[in-house]
N, C-alpha and C positions, 0 to 999 in steps of 0.2 A: 423697220427691225422688228417691232412687236408684231405686226401682221404675218410677216413670213415666218417667225418663230412659232406663231401659233397654228399657221397652215402647217407647218412641219410636224409640230407635237399637240395635235388638238386634243388627245385624251391625257395629256399629261399637266400636272399642276406645276405651275411656273412662279417664279418670285423675282421681282424687280426690285433690287436693292438700291435705295437712294442714297446719294452721297452724305458722308459724314460731315461734321461741322469741320470748319477750317477758321484758323486764327486770322487769316487775311481776307476780310470782308470787302476788299477793293471791287469795284465795279470795273468791267470790261466791256467797253463800246455801251456804257449805261446797263449793263446785265450783271445781275449779281449771282451767286452761288443759289442762294434761297430762290429768286426767281427761276433757275434751271431746275432745280429740285421739284418746284411746283409744275413746270412746264413736262417734265418727264413722268410726274406722277399723274398728270391729267391725261396723257396719253397712253399709257399702261392700264390705268383705271377702266378704260374702254373695253377690255378683253377679259372677258369670264372665268378664264382659267389663268390669269395673273393675278398675283397677291403682292401688293406693293407694300415693301417693309421700308419705313422711314429710319435711317440711321441716324441721324443727326445727334441724337443723345446717346449713342452705343458707346462713345469714348469721352470722358470727361473732357470738358471745356478748359483746359488746364496745360501749359506748356511742358508740365512733367509726364505728359503722356504723348509727348511728339519728338521726334528724333531731329527734325527741322526748324529752322528758325520762323517758318511761316506757319507753323502749327498745322500741317497740311497730313504729313504721313506719321501714323502711330508707330511707337517705339514698341518692345517687347511688352511692357506693361500696358500700353493702349490696346494693343490686339489682344490681350487677354480680357479686356473688358469688351472690346467688340465681340469677340468670340461667345462669351456667356451670354451676354444680350443676344446675339444673333440665334444661338441654341434653343434659347427661353421662347425667342418671338417663332422660330420653325416650329417648336413643339407644338405650340398653340394653334398652329395652322395646320398641321398634320394629323 
């Protein structure tokens, strides 16, 4: 995916947003979300025009900021925090 993206947009500044924190830290087939986050980061960092943004702390790690029981999907307040953090990070990179 990243290779094709960079081929299609070689002169563009691209961003890879890593997943946010999830309250359900169960592993699936021995793999965790943190492992997936590191895997994606390792691939994306190989491309010069991709900036990796780690979003793990963009939403507070508290149930009040999520609308579901597993703390995976932010509610309006959670997205407010996410948007503010993302804006600040993009402003630094642009």
